[in-house]
C-alpha positions, 0 to 999 in steps of 0.5 A: 839534498842536492849537492854542494852550494858556494854561496859568495856575498857581495853587496855594493856598498862598502864601510872602507873601501869604495865599491871594494867587491867591483875594485881590480886585483890582478886586473879582475874584480875582488869578487871574480877571484872568488868566483873562479875559486868555486869553479875550479873546486871540483866538489861545488855543483852550483853558484850563486852569488848574493848581492844587493847591487846591480852591477856586483850581480852583473859582474858576478854573472859575467865571471860566471855566478848565477844571481837570479835575485837581489838581496833586500837593502836590509841585508846589505848593511854595514852590520848585517851578519852573514847568518841572515844573509845565508838564510835569505839565500837559501830559502830563496832557493829552496821557495822558489827552485825546490833547491835544498843543498847537502852542504853550503861554502861562503866564499868571501870576495874580501878573501880573494887568494885561495891556494888551488885545491883549498874549497875541495880540501875543506869540503872533504875535511868536514864530510870526514868528520861525522859529527861536524856540521861546519868548518872555517878556514883559519891562518896563523897569527903573524905576531904573538898576540900579546904585540898586537894593539887595537885602536879604541878613540884615536888610541892604541891599547895591547889586544891583549893583557894579562892580570898581574903582569906589567 
């Protein structure tokens, strides 16, 4: 096992914003910010973009990511979960290159604004706990969950409900 692999999953399609990973944010494509976060992280030893789309592949490569393959269309659907995408990338690297990373960091293009040092701090936090095998970044909720709503069939419903409370 060797090094820390940063993986950026950036498919070409999108359920909500057309081709969002190529859309400009602050003068650069959305996916470029995740590439920059990985490149700036001292702990990251390799950076891989996994995509189904030739344009995303070219953008990622232009900003410094490796993109040695295009992922299959069945792993680029609106309902595709993270695990099969990551497993595909890791299987490809092991089969084609014999490369097996010590740690894998997933950097979603849809969370582009990371403070400097965040990736390295996360890797250090994970390594600091012997029995930990994963780490997830979260942020505090801006609203009390009892003041949050969800949309179902065109109607708003409370996010949370309590039995016996009205």
